[in-house]
C-alpha positions as a LaTeX table, in Angstrom:
\begin{tabular}{lrrr}
\hline
Residue & $x$ (\AA) & $y$ (\AA) & $z$ (\AA) \\
\hline
Met1 & 55.90 & 81.61 & 177.01 \\
Arg2 & 53.26 & 82.15 & 174.41 \\
Leu3 & 53.93 & 80.11 & 171.39 \\
Phe4 & 51.93 & 80.40 & 168.13 \\
Pro5 & 50.65 & 79.52 & 165.70 \\
Val6 & 50.26 & 75.93 & 166.71 \\
Pro7 & 48.86 & 74.36 & 163.56 \\
Trp8 & 47.95 & 70.89 & 165.55 \\
Arg9 & 45.50 & 69.65 & 162.87 \\
Phe10 & 48.37 & 69.98 & 160.22 \\
Leu11 & 51.06 & 68.00 & 162.25 \\
Pro12 & 52.11 & 64.53 & 161.28 \\
His13 & 50.78 & 61.90 & 164.06 \\
Asp14 & 54.27 & 61.67 & 165.42 \\
Gln15 & 54.38 & 65.36 & 166.40 \\
Arg16 & 50.85 & 65.93 & 167.50 \\
Phe17 & 51.76 & 66.37 & 171.17 \\
Arg18 & 49.29 & 66.02 & 174.24 \\
Lys19 & 48.73 & 68.26 & 177.14 \\
Tyr20 & 51.32 & 68.04 & 179.81 \\
Gln21 & 54.13 & 66.31 & 177.59 \\
Trp22 & 57.44 & 67.80 & 177.32 \\
Val23 & 58.46 & 68.71 & 173.98 \\
Glu24 & 61.43 & 70.47 & 172.21 \\
Ile25 & 60.66 & 73.37 & 169.65 \\
Thr26 & 62.50 & 75.84 & 167.75 \\
Val27 & 61.02 & 79.36 & 168.41 \\
Ala28 & 61.68 & 82.98 & 167.49 \\
Lys29 & 60.47 & 86.05 & 168.85 \\
Ala30 & 57.33 & 87.18 & 167.56 \\
Ser31 & 56.72 & 90.70 & 166.44 \\
Asp32 & 53.78 & 90.71 & 168.81 \\
Pro33 & 55.00 & 93.25 & 171.52 \\
Arg34 & 53.85 & 91.13 & 174.44 \\
Pro35 & 57.34 & 89.95 & 175.79 \\
Glu36 & 56.37 & 86.43 & 176.34 \\
Ser37 & 55.22 & 85.94 & 172.85 \\
Tyr38 & 57.10 & 83.70 & 170.28 \\
Lys39 & 56.32 & 81.83 & 167.04 \\
Leu40 & 57.35 & 78.16 & 166.75 \\
Lys41 & 58.68 & 76.32 & 163.78 \\
Ala42 & 56.22 & 73.66 & 163.35 \\
Asp43 & 58.49 & 70.96 & 161.71 \\
Ser44 & 60.87 & 71.29 & 164.74 \\
Ile45 & 58.41 & 69.80 & 167.16 \\
Arg46 & 60.07 & 66.74 & 169.05 \\
Ile47 & 58.07 & 64.87 & 171.75 \\
Leu48 & 60.44 & 64.02 & 174.59 \\
Ser49 & 57.90 & 62.26 & 177.16 \\
Glu50 & 54.70 & 60.67 & 177.95 \\
Pro51 & 52.28 & 63.10 & 179.46 \\
Leu52 & 52.87 & 63.95 & 183.17 \\
Ser53 & 51.21 & 61.56 & 185.44 \\
Thr54 & 48.08 & 62.61 & 187.44 \\
Ala55 & 48.89 & 59.95 & 190.22 \\
Lys56 & 49.10 & 61.45 & 193.73 \\
Gly57 & 46.79 & 64.31 & 193.29 \\
Trp58 & 48.71 & 65.27 & 189.93 \\
Gln59 & 51.94 & 65.69 & 192.00 \\
Ala60 & 54.02 & 65.71 & 188.84 \\
Arg61 & 52.11 & 68.23 & 187.14 \\
Lys62 & 51.93 & 70.62 & 190.10 \\
Ala63 & 55.83 & 70.59 & 190.34 \\
Val64 & 55.99 & 72.21 & 186.92 \\
Val65 & 52.89 & 74.40 & 187.02 \\
Phe66 & 52.75 & 75.75 & 190.57 \\
Pro67 & 56.17 & 77.76 & 190.48 \\
Leu68 & 54.40 & 79.83 & 188.02 \\
Arg69 & 51.59 & 80.74 & 189.99 \\
Ala70 & 50.70 & 84.25 & 191.09 \\
His71 & 48.61 & 85.36 & 194.04 \\
Cys72 & 45.51 & 86.46 & 192.14 \\
Leu73 & 44.31 & 88.07 & 188.75 \\
Cys74 & 44.14 & 91.57 & 190.56 \\
Cys75 & 47.90 & 91.23 & 191.40 \\
Val76 & 48.82 & 90.15 & 187.78 \\
Gln77 & 46.73 & 93.07 & 186.11 \\
Lys78 & 48.27 & 95.69 & 188.38 \\
Lys79 & 51.85 & 94.42 & 187.47 \\
Arg80 & 51.07 & 94.39 & 183.94 \\
Asp81 & 49.65 & 97.94 & 184.19 \\
Ala82 & 52.62 & 99.34 & 186.00 \\
Glu83 & 55.44 & 97.58 & 184.12 \\
Gly84 & 54.11 & 96.27 & 180.97 \\
Tyr85 & 54.27 & 92.65 & 181.91 \\
Pro86 & 53.34 & 89.93 & 182.61 \\
Thr87 & 50.84 & 89.34 & 180.00 \\
Leu88 & 50.32 & 85.73 & 181.17 \\
Gly89 & 49.58 & 84.40 & 184.40 \\
Leu90 & 48.20 & 81.68 & 186.58 \\
Phe91 & 46.16 & 81.86 & 189.68 \\
Arg92 & 43.83 & 80.15 & 191.91 \\
Pro93 & 40.45 & 82.04 & 192.26 \\
Lys94 & 39.01 & 82.63 & 195.83 \\
Val95 & 35.68 & 81.83 & 194.63 \\
Ile96 & 34.00 & 80.65 & 191.33 \\
Glu97 & 30.57 & 81.86 & 191.40 \\
Gly98 & 29.33 & 80.17 & 188.02 \\
Leu99 & 29.46 & 79.47 & 184.49 \\
Ala100 & 27.63 & 81.53 & 181.82 \\
Ile101 & 27.07 & 79.92 & 178.44 \\
Asn102 & 26.02 & 82.25 & 175.81 \\
Pro103 & 25.03 & 81.25 & 172.16 \\
Glu104 & 27.36 & 82.99 & 169.44 \\
Ser105 & 27.50 & 83.02 & 165.73 \\
Pro106 & 27.90 & 79.33 & 164.31 \\
Thr107 & 30.04 & 80.73 & 161.39 \\
Trp108 & 33.44 & 82.14 & 160.94 \\
Thr109 & 33.65 & 85.74 & 159.78 \\
Gln110 & 35.38 & 86.28 & 156.34 \\
Gly111 & 38.65 & 87.44 & 158.06 \\
Gln112 & 38.55 & 84.29 & 160.27 \\
Leu113 & 38.08 & 82.02 & 157.38 \\
Ala114 & 40.91 & 83.83 & 155.40 \\
Thr115 & 43.33 & 82.98 & 158.43 \\
Leu116 & 42.13 & 79.37 & 158.59 \\
Arg117 & 42.59 & 78.93 & 154.85 \\
Gln118 & 46.12 & 80.09 & 154.52 \\
Gly119 & 47.13 & 76.65 & 153.09 \\
His120 & 50.53 & 77.94 & 151.72 \\
Leu121 & 51.65 & 77.70 & 155.51 \\
Phe122 & 51.55 & 74.15 & 155.87 \\
Glu123 & 52.20 & 71.13 & 153.42 \\
Lys124 & 48.95 & 69.30 & 153.97 \\
Lys125 & 45.34 & 70.62 & 154.75 \\
Pro126 & 43.06 & 68.75 & 157.12 \\
Glu127 & 40.28 & 66.73 & 155.45 \\
Lys128 & 37.56 & 68.96 & 157.19 \\
Glu129 & 37.66 & 72.81 & 158.10 \\
Leu130 & 37.77 & 73.74 & 161.74 \\
Glu131 & 34.43 & 73.75 & 163.33 \\
Lys132 & 33.57 & 77.11 & 165.13 \\
Ile133 & 32.23 & 76.60 & 168.60 \\
Pro134 & 28.79 & 78.27 & 168.55 \\
Phe135 & 28.82 & 79.31 & 172.29 \\
Ser136 & 31.01 & 81.54 & 174.38 \\
Phe137 & 31.88 & 80.41 & 177.94 \\
Arg138 & 32.46 & 82.93 & 180.86 \\
Tyr139 & 33.31 & 82.30 & 184.64 \\
Lys140 & 32.38 & 84.63 & 187.16 \\
Phe141 & 34.76 & 84.67 & 190.12 \\
Gln142 & 36.38 & 86.70 & 192.99 \\
Cys143 & 40.26 & 87.05 & 193.93 \\
Asp144 & 41.66 & 86.16 & 196.99 \\
Glu145 & 42.44 & 90.24 & 197.28 \\
Glu146 & 40.38 & 92.53 & 199.90 \\
Ser147 & 40.00 & 95.06 & 197.08 \\
Cys148 & 38.78 & 92.79 & 194.57 \\
Thr149 & 35.16 & 93.62 & 193.26 \\
Gly150 & 34.89 & 90.39 & 191.13 \\
His151 & 35.52 & 89.34 & 187.60 \\
Thr152 & 33.49 & 87.96 & 184.70 \\
Met153 & 35.88 & 86.49 & 181.97 \\
Ile154 & 35.58 & 84.73 & 178.90 \\
Cys155 & 37.30 & 81.05 & 178.74 \\
Thr156 & 38.66 & 79.93 & 175.63 \\
Asp157 & 40.12 & 76.54 & 177.17 \\
Trp158 & 40.51 & 74.12 & 174.28 \\
Glu159 & 39.19 & 71.24 & 176.06 \\
Met160 & 36.09 & 72.80 & 176.71 \\
Gly161 & 35.32 & 73.06 & 172.95 \\
Glu162 & 36.28 & 69.55 & 172.47 \\
Ser163 & 33.94 & 68.56 & 175.29 \\
Leu164 & 31.04 & 70.48 & 173.68 \\
Arg165 & 31.73 & 68.99 & 170.07 \\
Lys166 & 31.89 & 65.43 & 171.74 \\
Trp167 & 28.65 & 65.61 & 174.11 \\
Lys168 & 26.59 & 67.32 & 171.58 \\
Val169 & 26.84 & 64.11 & 169.43 \\
Glu170 & 26.55 & 61.73 & 172.50 \\
Tyr171 & 23.83 & 63.57 & 174.49 \\
Gly172 & 22.17 & 65.72 & 171.85 \\
Asn173 & 19.98 & 68.53 & 173.45 \\
Gln174 & 21.12 & 67.41 & 176.80 \\
Trp175 & 24.76 & 68.15 & 176.32 \\
Glu176 & 24.40 & 71.39 & 178.57 \\
Ser177 & 23.81 & 69.16 & 181.84 \\
Lys178 & 26.89 & 67.11 & 181.37 \\
Phe179 & 28.82 & 70.22 & 180.46 \\
Arg180 & 27.86 & 72.01 & 183.46 \\
Gln181 & 28.67 & 68.84 & 185.69 \\
Lys182 & 32.21 & 69.07 & 184.62 \\
Tyr183 & 32.84 & 72.53 & 184.13 \\
Glu184 & 30.84 & 74.25 & 186.73 \\
Lys185 & 30.02 & 72.12 & 189.34 \\
Glu186 & 33.06 & 69.94 & 189.61 \\
Met187 & 35.38 & 72.94 & 188.99 \\
Ile188 & 33.87 & 74.61 & 192.03 \\
Glu189 & 33.10 & 71.64 & 194.28 \\
Lys190 & 35.57 & 68.81 & 193.34 \\
His191 & 38.65 & 70.33 & 191.84 \\
Asp192 & 41.44 & 72.87 & 193.12 \\
Thr193 & 40.58 & 74.95 & 190.14 \\
His194 & 43.19 & 77.41 & 188.71 \\
Phe195 & 42.98 & 79.77 & 185.56 \\
Phe196 & 45.84 & 80.24 & 183.08 \\
Val197 & 45.05 & 83.82 & 181.73 \\
Gly198 & 46.46 & 85.95 & 178.98 \\
Thr199 & 45.91 & 89.32 & 177.45 \\
Val200 & 44.45 & 89.75 & 173.90 \\
His201 & 46.78 & 91.00 & 171.29 \\
Gln202 & 44.69 & 93.70 & 169.61 \\
His203 & 43.28 & 94.80 & 173.13 \\
Pro204 & 46.15 & 94.54 & 175.48 \\
Ala205 & 44.27 & 95.67 & 178.51 \\
Thr206 & 41.57 & 92.83 & 177.99 \\
Trp207 & 42.40 & 89.46 & 179.97 \\
Ile208 & 40.94 & 86.16 & 178.87 \\
Ile209 & 40.96 & 82.53 & 180.53 \\
Val210 & 43.00 & 80.76 & 177.90 \\
Gly211 & 43.20 & 77.41 & 179.98 \\
Leu212 & 42.13 & 75.21 & 182.95 \\
Phe213 & 44.30 & 73.66 & 185.60 \\
Tyr214 & 42.21 & 71.55 & 187.90 \\
Pro215 & 43.86 & 68.81 & 190.04 \\
Pro216 & 41.77 & 67.10 & 192.63 \\
Arg217 & 40.83 & 69.17 & 195.72 \\
Glu218 & 42.66 & 67.78 & 198.86 \\
Glu219 & 40.98 & 66.98 & 202.00 \\
Gly220 & 41.55 & 69.56 & 204.83 \\
Pro221 & 42.49 & 72.82 & 204.56 \\
Arg222 & 44.06 & 74.41 & 201.23 \\
Leu223 & 47.65 & 74.15 & 200.72 \\
Pro224 & 49.40 & 77.64 & 200.95 \\
Leu225 & 49.83 & 79.38 & 197.63 \\
Phe226 & 53.46 & 78.83 & 197.05 \\
Pro227 & 54.28 & 75.55 & 198.51 \\
Tyr228 & 57.14 & 74.98 & 195.99 \\
Leu229 & 58.82 & 78.30 & 196.49 \\
Ala230 & 59.18 & 77.92 & 200.18 \\
\hline
\end{tabular}
């Protein structure tokens, strides 16, 4: 499911869930034509658990996430083009060739500002306006599919933006070295990296990476793609 809007910065602290926590939320189907899209009722959020453990190579997280895994992006795109869905997917790229970091405008457009400042939607505004990330991140990769000619896809993973904010303060002009160490070198060499992907509402044929799933890479040969479906 695709849940939005998620007004995390507006939420009281007892509703600010973390990644990989179970939560209970009231939802309603969004007018968005994508079948997986639902709107959430922000004041209904109830946190049910601590974040799932990373012990034993992220075993608890894999048990939830891996059953959703597709073979590759090419397969997800073909199914969506033929049947209209899915518009969300998860897969392991065969090869990640690199990460491109490109400068972008550091300021919001007037339309984006209008959306950010819709104060009537929530009871309390945050003290600081949301900072725009002045860079775009794109992964170049290939699918585990004979006909794949390669993909270059923008990544909007929330954690990447937060890392950039933190490391620009800690490392100043040297932030990119730290950033590439984690999101390029380690994603290629250290982690069993998977991409969460989704289509763009206004451009339904366009796919972007919306999140990263990166348990540690296990020694020896890779596990079969669908171990939890066997």
